[in-house]
N, C-alpha and C positions, 0 to 999 in steps of 0.2 A: 826704309830703313834712317838713321841718325845715328848722330856720331857727336862726342863732343871735344872740342880740340882749344889745344894753347897757343896762342897769337898776342906778341905784345903784353903780355902780363895778363891776358885776362880770359876766361873761359869762355868759351861760343859752344853753344849749339844747332848745329846746321845738322839737315836735309841736302836734298837734290834739288835743284834751283834754288833754293837761297840766295839771295842776294844781300852779301854783308861788306861791311866798313872797318877796313885794318888798317892801321898804323904804318905798317912797311913801306916808305919807298919806293915804286916798281921799276928799273931801268924803260925803257923806251919800247927798244925791241924785247923784251920778256914778254909773250902771250898771256902764259899758264902756270902756276904758282902752284907746287906741290906743300900740303903741311904732314908732315911727318911725326906733329907731337901730337899727336890722338890720344884722350884718355879714355876716354868707354866709347863703347861701336855696341851698341843695338837697335832692337826692331823685329826682328825676329830670332822669335826663340830665347835663348839668354844672351843677358847683353853680356859683353867680353868688355872686365875692365882690368885696366892695367896695372901696374905696379911698377913702375907710376905711367906707362905708358905700354898701348898696344902694342906689342911685336910684330911688325911689318904692315901694319897697318897703314892707309897715307891716307888725305885727302884734295882732290885736285879740283882745281878749279881759275874759270876764264877772268884774264884782267878787263874789267872793262873802264874805268880810269878814274881818273883822279876829279876828287869830287870835298866840300868845302862841311861843317861840322856847324852847328848852329852857332853863332855870337854869341856870347857873355861879354857883360861890362862888368868891369873892375872901380866902383866906385870905391873911395878912399876920401872920409872925411872927419875934421876937427873939428867940433864945437864952438863956438865966441872966436876962435884965431885964424877964420878967414880961409883956411886949409881946404881945398877940393882940390882932388885930381881923379878924372874921369881917363879909364884906358880902354880897348875894346878887343877882343881876341875873337881868331876863329880860325879852329882846327884845319890842314889839309889833312885830310883824308885820302884812300884808295878803295874804288868800290873791285869789289869781287863777286863773279857768280861758281855756287859750287857745281860743278857738273859731275863729281862720281864720289863716291865714298868706295876703296876699294881695302879687304879684310885679309 
């Protein structure tokens, strides 16, 4: 069974046991996250497609912890002007492991 959830403006396809990275910051005491914005549930028989959300469907996940994304280098350069700037950025994510899809 799989589901398509909406999180942080992105649509993510998840199944049981998947580990995903989300933009949301989680409090230290929060161990389980419930995603209630489920757009589609499929895998057994006909898929259930939400208009826009599947009624009563949720996806639960265990919080693994904070992780860092890939390093992105921002380079600005103007030719013949002696202007060079280099900035780096590394996005902070929260890793979660999907434990259940409830319909």
